[in-house]
C-alpha positions as semicolon CSV with decimal commas, in nm:
position;residue;x (nm);y (nm);z (nm)
1;X;-0,001;-0,001;-0,002
2;X;0,282;0,239;0,091
3;X;0,463;0,153;-0,233
4;X;0,145;0,229;-0,436
5;X;0,102;0,562;-0,249
6;X;0,464;0,654;-0,316
7;X;0,426;0,556;-0,683
8;X;0,118;0,778;-0,721
9;X;0,304;1,065;-0,549
10;X;0,590;1,033;-0,792
11;X;0,354;1,034;-1,089
12;X;0,187;1,354;-0,956
13;X;0,529;1,513;-0,894
14;X;0,638;1,423;-1,244
15;X;0,319;1,567;-1,394
16;X;0,362;1,890;-1,200
17;X;0,725;1,911;-1,309
18;X;0,635;1,857;-1,674
19;X;0,354;2,117;-1,644
20;X;0,597;2,371;-1,502
21;X;0,851;2,300;-1,775
22;X;0,592;2,327;-2,049
23;X;0,467;2,658;-1,910
24;X;0,820;2,800;-1,886
25;X;0,917;2,692;-2,235
26;X;0,588;2,831;-2,377
27;X;0,650;3,170;-2,213
28;X;1,010;3,168;-2,342
29;X;0,894;3,084;-2,697
30;X;0,634;3,365;-2,688
31;X;0,906;3,615;-2,576
32;X;1,148;3,497;-2,848
33;X;0,875;3,512;-3,116
34;X;0,765;3,859;-3,004
35;X;1,116;4,007;-3,011
36;X;1,208;3,827;-3,332
37;X;0,915;3,973;-3,521
38;X;0,963;4,317;-3,374
39;X;1,339;4,340;-3,427
40;X;1,293;4,282;-3,804
41;X;1,160;4,639;-3,831
42;X;1,510;4,785;-3,805
43;X;1,618;4,591;-4,116
44;X;1,349;4,745;-4,331
45;X;1,401;5,052;-4,556
46;X;1,195;5,359;-4,490
47;X;1,044;5,357;-4,841
48;X;0,739;5,132;-4,902
49;X;0,833;4,778;-5,005
50;X;0,841;4,735;-5,387
51;X;0,920;5,103;-5,456
52;X;1,229;5,320;-5,484
53;X;1,317;5,686;-5,516
54;X;1,520;5,827;-5,802
55;X;1,670;6,171;-5,873
56;X;1,878;6,325;-6,145
57;X;2,245;6,218;-6,137
58;X;2,353;6,580;-6,085
59;X;2,155;6,607;-5,764
60;X;2,401;6,592;-5,464
61;X;2,140;6,440;-5,234
62;X;2,218;6,069;-5,196
63;X;1,994;5,958;-4,906
64;X;1,681;6,060;-4,724
65;X;1,523;5,951;-4,397
66;X;1,152;5,877;-4,348
67;X;1,061;6,220;-4,213
68;X;1,239;6,400;-4,501
69;X;1,055;6,184;-4,752
70;X;0,723;6,261;-4,587
71;X;0,797;6,633;-4,590
72;X;0,883;6,626;-4,961
73;X;0,566;6,436;-5,066
74;X;0,343;6,643;-4,837
75;X;0,500;6,959;-4,988
76;X;0,618;7,073;-4,642
77;X;0,968;7,101;-4,797
78;X;0,972;7,228;-5,151
79;X;1,340;7,320;-5,209
80;X;1,642;7,090;-5,237
81;X;1,856;7,342;-5,051
82;X;1,700;7,251;-4,719
83;X;1,802;6,889;-4,778
84;X;2,164;6,961;-4,877
85;X;2,099;7,003;-5,248
86;X;2,098;7,289;-5,496
87;X;1,875;7,598;-5,450
88;X;1,589;7,476;-5,672
89;X;1,234;7,374;-5,632
90;X;1,158;7,006;-5,574
91;X;0,942;6,843;-5,843
92;X;0,761;6,533;-5,722
93;X;0,694;6,267;-5,984
94;X;0,481;5,957;-5,929
95;X;0,474;5,649;-6,145
96;X;0,119;5,694;-6,281
97;X;0,217;6,039;-6,418
98;X;0,416;5,873;-6,698
99;X;0,094;5,794;-6,879
100;X;0,019;6,164;-6,905
101;X;0,348;6,209;-7,093
102;X;0,354;5,891;-7,298
103;X;0,039;5,719;-7,429
104;X;-0,012;5,374;-7,278
105;X;-0,042;5,211;-7,622
106;X;0,315;5,311;-7,703
107;X;0,447;5,107;-7,408
108;X;0,359;4,768;-7,553
109;X;0,178;4,490;-7,374
110;X;0,460;4,422;-7,127
111;X;0,552;4,786;-7,064
112;X;0,900;4,701;-7,183
113;X;0,971;5,068;-7,259
114;X;0,870;5,195;-6,917
115;X;1,216;5,189;-6,749
116;X;1,365;5,380;-7,046
117;X;1,082;5,636;-7,056
118;X;1,098;5,689;-6,680
119;X;1,474;5,732;-6,700
120;X;1,432;5,999;-6,973
121;X;1,191;6,192;-6,747
122;X;1,432;6,183;-6,452
123;X;1,732;6,272;-6,667
124;X;1,549;6,570;-6,822
125;X;1,455;6,722;-6,481
126;X;1,751;6,812;-6,251
127;X;1,510;6,896;-5,969
128;X;1,294;6,584;-5,982
129;X;1,235;6,311;-5,725
130;X;1,053;6,012;-5,870
131;X;0,864;5,755;-5,668
132;X;0,864;5,439;-5,886
133;X;0,790;5,065;-5,863
134;X;1,109;4,857;-5,841
135;X;1,010;4,641;-6,137
136;X;1,000;4,937;-6,372
137;X;1,292;5,124;-6,213
138;X;1,536;5,297;-6,457
139;X;1,845;5,125;-6,316
140;X;2,189;5,158;-6,465
141;X;2,085;5,443;-6,691
142;X;2,305;5,748;-6,744
143;X;2,181;6,061;-6,577
144;X;1,967;5,871;-6,322
145;X;2,056;5,805;-5,959
146;X;1,868;5,598;-5,700
147;X;1,831;5,769;-5,363
148;X;1,945;5,548;-5,076
149;X;1,648;5,480;-4,852
150;X;1,792;5,451;-4,506
151;X;1,694;5,176;-4,272
152;X;1,442;5,250;-3,996
153;X;1,656;5,348;-3,697
154;X;1,599;5,337;-3,322
155;X;1,577;5,717;-3,332
156;X;1,308;5,712;-3,599
157;X;1,103;5,468;-3,395
158;X;1,150;5,582;-3,035
159;X;1,202;5,954;-3,109
160;X;0,948;6,005;-3,384
161;X;0,648;6,221;-3,310
162;X;0,412;6,089;-3,576
163;X;0,244;5,746;-3,592
164;X;0,119;5,698;-3,953
165;X;0,213;5,335;-4,049
166;X;0,016;5,342;-4,374
167;X;0,157;5,671;-4,499
168;X;0,308;5,656;-4,852
169;X;0,578;5,658;-4,978
170;X;0,731;5,639;-4,630
171;X;0,554;5,514;-4,320
172;X;0,590;5,729;-4,008
173;X;0,654;5,498;-3,714
174;X;0,722;5,740;-3,428
175;X;0,616;5,564;-3,112
176;X;0,666;5,859;-2,874
177;X;0,302;5,974;-2,881
178;X;0,183;5,623;-2,797
179;X;0,426;5,583;-2,507
180;X;0,341;5,924;-2,361
181;X;-0,030;5,860;-2,411
182;X;-0,008;5,524;-2,233
183;X;0,191;5,669;-1,939
184;X;-0,035;5,975;-1,907
185;X;-0,360;5,780;-1,895
186;X;-0,217;5,514;-1,661
187;X;-0,049;5,748;-1,411
188;X;-0,349;5,979;-1,384
189;X;-0,570;5,670;-1,331
190;X;-0,349;5,564;-1,040
191;X;-0,355;5,915;-0,888
192;X;-0,739;5,890;-0,892
193;X;-0,763;5,528;-0,781
194;X;-0,500;5,534;-0,504
195;X;-0,672;5,754;-0,244
196;X;-1,012;5,587;-0,312
197;X;-0,872;5,238;-0,300
198;X;-0,662;5,303;0,011
199;X;-0,963;5,459;0,189
200;X;-1,183;5,154;0,111
201;X;-0,902;4,916;0,221
202;X;-0,864;5,102;0,552
203;X;-1,239;5,089;0,607
204;X;-1,263;4,716;0,534
205;X;-0,961;4,631;0,749
206;X;-1,010;4,854;1,049
207;X;-1,364;4,991;1,065
208;X;-1,619;4,775;0,890
209;X;-1,824;4,512;1,070
210;X;-1,831;4,154;0,955
211;X;-2,149;4,195;0,750
212;X;-2,041;4,515;0,584
213;X;-1,698;4,367;0,510
214;X;-1,844;4,054;0,349
215;X;-2,082;4,256;0,139
216;X;-1,819;4,501;0,014
217;X;-1,567;4,223;-0,055
218;X;-1,829;4,047;-0,271
219;X;-1,904;4,374;-0,453
220;X;-1,533;4,446;-0,513
221;X;-1,476;4,090;-0,650
222;X;-1,776;4,137;-0,879
223;X;-1,627;4,467;-0,997
224;X;-1,307;4,285;-1,082
225;X;-1,493;4,024;-1,286
226;X;-1,676;4,266;-1,519
227;X;-1,538;4,239;-1,879
228;X;-1,340;4,538;-1,995
229;X;-1,564;4,592;-2,298
230;X;-1,853;4,650;-2,056
231;X;-1,644;4,918;-1,880
232;X;-1,588;5,060;-2,226
233;X;-1,959;5,079;-2,302
234;X;-2,017;5,245;-1,959
235;X;-1,747;5,499;-2,031
236;X;-1,874;5,570;-2,382
237;X;-2,239;5,611;-2,281
238;X;-2,205;5,770;-1,937
239;X;-1,862;5,922;-1,873
240;X;-1,793;6,065;-2,218
241;X;-2,099;6,297;-2,220
242;X;-2,038;6,397;-1,858
243;X;-1,672;6,494;-1,926
244;X;-1,770;6,677;-2,242
245;X;-2,042;6,877;-2,060
246;X;-1,861;6,951;-1,736
247;X;-1,533;7,069;-1,899
248;X;-1,702;7,231;-2,203
249;X;-1,511;7,022;-2,458
250;X;-1,574;6,959;-2,828
251;X;-1,548;6,584;-2,766
252;X;-1,558;6,376;-2,446
253;X;-1,323;6,103;-2,569
254;X;-1,008;6,229;-2,392
255;X;-0,714;6,106;-2,189
256;X;-0,901;6,210;-1,872
257;X;-1,198;5,989;-1,962
258;X;-0,968;5,694;-2,018
259;X;-0,807;5,764;-1,683
260;X;-1,147;5,756;-1,507
261;X;-1,226;5,422;-1,661
262;X;-0,885;5,276;-1,574
263;X;-0,913;5,409;-1,219
264;X;-1,237;5,216;-1,172
265;X;-1,078;4,905;-1,320
266;X;-0,769;4,932;-1,099
267;X;-0,966;4,977;-0,775
268;X;-1,029;4,606;-0,709
269;X;-0,653;4,527;-0,726
270;X;-0,550;4,816;-0,503
271;X;-0,827;4,750;-0,250
272;X;-0,777;4,372;-0,225
273;X;-0,397;4,375;-0,197
274;X;-0,391;4,673;0,045
275;X;-0,666;4,529;0,265
276;X;-0,490;4,193;0,286
277;X;-0,164;4,363;0,384
278;X;-0,343;4,561;0,660
279;X;-0,525;4,264;0,797
280;X;-0,200;4,074;0,821
281;X;-0,063;4,327;1,063
282;X;0,007;4,139;1,386
283;X;-0,271;4,168;1,641
284;X;-0,013;4,238;1,916
285;X;0,088;4,563;1,744
286;X;-0,272;4,691;1,746
287;X;-0,324;4,589;2,107
288;X;0,008;4,742;2,215
289;X;-0,081;5,071;2,046
290;X;-0,424;5,082;2,208
291;X;-0,274;4,987;2,545
292;X;-0,041;5,289;2,527
293;X;-0,346;5,512;2,494
294;X;-0,361;5,562;2,118
295;X;-0,704;5,595;1,956
296;X;-0,821;5,355;1,686
297;X;-0,745;5,616;1,414
298;X;-0,398;5,684;1,560
299;X;-0,334;5,311;1,564
300;X;-0,447;5,290;1,204
301;X;-0,221;5,560;1,059
302;X;0,076;5,521;1,295
303;X;0,094;5,143;1,324
304;X;-0,117;4,953;1,071
305;X;-0,040;5,160;0,759
306;X;0,342;5,181;0,827
307;X;0,342;4,809;0,905
308;X;0,175;4,724;0,573
309;X;0,341;4,986;0,354
310;X;0,518;4,720;0,145
311;X;0,188;4,554;0,059
312;X;0,028;4,888;-0,017
313;X;0,316;4,982;-0,244
314;X;0,287;4,649;-0,426
315;X;-0,086;4,718;-0,470
316;X;-0,013;5,051;-0,631
317;X;0,246;4,899;-0,868
318;X;0,011;4,617;-0,963
319;X;-0,266;4,874;-1,020
320;X;-0,037;5,061;-1,262
321;X;0,034;4,733;-1,442
322;X;-0,340;4,668;-1,467
323;X;-0,394;5,012;-1,615
324;X;-0,106;5,003;-1,860
325;X;-0,212;4,674;-2,011
326;X;-0,580;4,753;-2,060
327;X;-0,705;4,754;-2,419
328;X;-1,078;4,760;-2,502
329;X;-1,205;5,012;-2,250
330;X;-0,931;5,262;-2,340
331;X;-0,974;5,200;-2,708
332;X;-1,343;5,301;-2,677
333;X;-1,314;5,622;-2,469
334;X;-0,980;5,798;-2,547
335;X;-1,044;5,918;-2,899
336;X;-0,762;5,718;-3,056
337;X;-0,559;6,017;-3,180
338;X;-0,192;5,922;-3,214
339;X;-0,057;6,264;-3,123
340;X;0,159;6,403;-2,849
341;X;-0,095;6,479;-2,574
342;X;-0,096;6,858;-2,519
343;X;-0,332;6,836;-2,227
344;X;-0,523;6,578;-2,026
345;X;-0,845;6,686;-2,203
346;X;-0,736;6,595;-2,554
347;X;-0,775;6,260;-2,739
348;X;-0,482;6,021;-2,710
349;X;-0,394;5,669;-2,810
350;X;-0,227;5,400;-2,598
351;X;0,000;5,112;-2,701
352;X;-0,249;4,829;-2,628
353;X;-0,528;5,015;-2,815
354;X;-0,300;5,067;-3,115
355;X;-0,214;4,696;-3,135
356;X;-0,579;4,592;-3,101
357;X;-0,699;4,846;-3,361
358;X;-0,435;4,789;-3,628
359;X;-0,305;4,435;-3,615
360;X;-0,592;4,290;-3,814
361;X;-0,528;4,520;-4,110
362;X;-0,147;4,504;-4,114
363;X;0,002;4,282;-4,392
364;X;0,196;3,996;-4,233
365;X;0,571;4,051;-4,243
366;X;0,550;4,420;-4,348
367;X;0,686;4,719;-4,161
368;X;0,345;4,796;-4,013
369;X;0,313;4,437;-3,887
370;X;0,667;4,441;-3,741
371;X;0,618;4,778;-3,577
372;X;0,306;4,650;-3,390
373;X;0,513;4,354;-3,262
374;X;0,774;4,600;-3,144
375;X;0,504;4,790;-2,962
376;X;0,422;4,459;-2,794
377;X;0,787;4,429;-2,695
378;X;0,772;4,775;-2,536
379;X;0,456;4,682;-2,344
380;X;0,614;4,357;-2,235
381;X;0,926;4,536;-2,100
382;X;0,711;4,794;-1,917
383;X;0,491;4,531;-1,752
384;X;0,796;4,314;-1,668
385;X;0,964;4,610;-1,495
386;X;0,642;4,679;-1,303
387;X;0,620;4,315;-1,197
388;X;0,981;4,312;-1,078
389;X;0,925;4,629;-0,880
390;X;0,615;4,482;-0,721
391;X;0,802;4,166;-0,628
392;X;1,089;4,361;-0,474
393;X;0,853;4,578;-0,277
394;X;0,645;4,289;-0,147
395;X;0,963;4,115;-0,020
396;X;1,084;4,411;0,182
397;X;1,073;4,356;0,558
398;X;0,769;4,535;0,702
399;X;0,818;4,824;0,946
400;X;0,597;4,788;1,253
401;X;0,563;5,162;1,286
402;X;0,673;5,173;1,651
């Protein structure tokens, strides 16, 4: 009988070991896949795949970055001098314009003459920049020079101020507005949720009777179980009109509205962890404080709270992690404007909302697809740092406050 019991125990131990190994390997593979897909972005040229830029061979400009290309084609820069070239106006030429110069029937069925005709156009215009398909590019022709399209750099990605991944001929992949929008919404949410959550936790731990505590605990657990899309509907239908009316705004979908929703969603985490930390304060500390003549409130803020400060700090950090990773509710109430947030009462876009909104329409393997995976890498790093901080805080020895 003992042998059978020991045999069963070994089987269970083996199953648990295998389960742990499978889980660890799965997490590792997810991380590797995430970073592998994301890092491919920095090997991609700034010009749309399948196209190239050409200029006259006499033009001294040899390379352009993504922002310079956007400025040229948006006519924000209209002189080569500002890009290191001659003092002459920039003439933008797109592939389809060739048919205005040469009738399509002259090209032949396979458009065999296209590279030569395009080369003649570029050669005849010293101030031209031509955006042409690679298959019809006028390569190795006298008087024509291909502009080197630089690779997407770390500075382009992390320092860029515009997020327009579908912009042509060069996608703008500046992630700075998304990072700042994420941090703004999350930090303001914690500033709102922390005093409320801490107040409820103190009440549950120190003041509430058994019936009131059980009722409130059940309500808080129910609050934690509500799907985020339901919070989004609530924010869209209730909070958005209120914010718009109270602050006299053109639209109610703002960073502040997103912060309010995230504050509500972070409350259960902050309340539960903080209340558990307070209730774990040794009974002897409370009794010693009261025996020395302290009131119940003095005991709470001079003994209980200092004694549980590590747990409270961990609750705050976990609340921030909950807010940063939220997707649907924020996607529905923040306005989804990928711009640097000038104020708290302007639309913003967060990293999770961007991934959710755009991944379905991004061509697999393209720069847009890779940039979204890189956003996932950024989110992973942020949440990992938050988790490490929470773990370090929770392991700190607790001060008894005396």
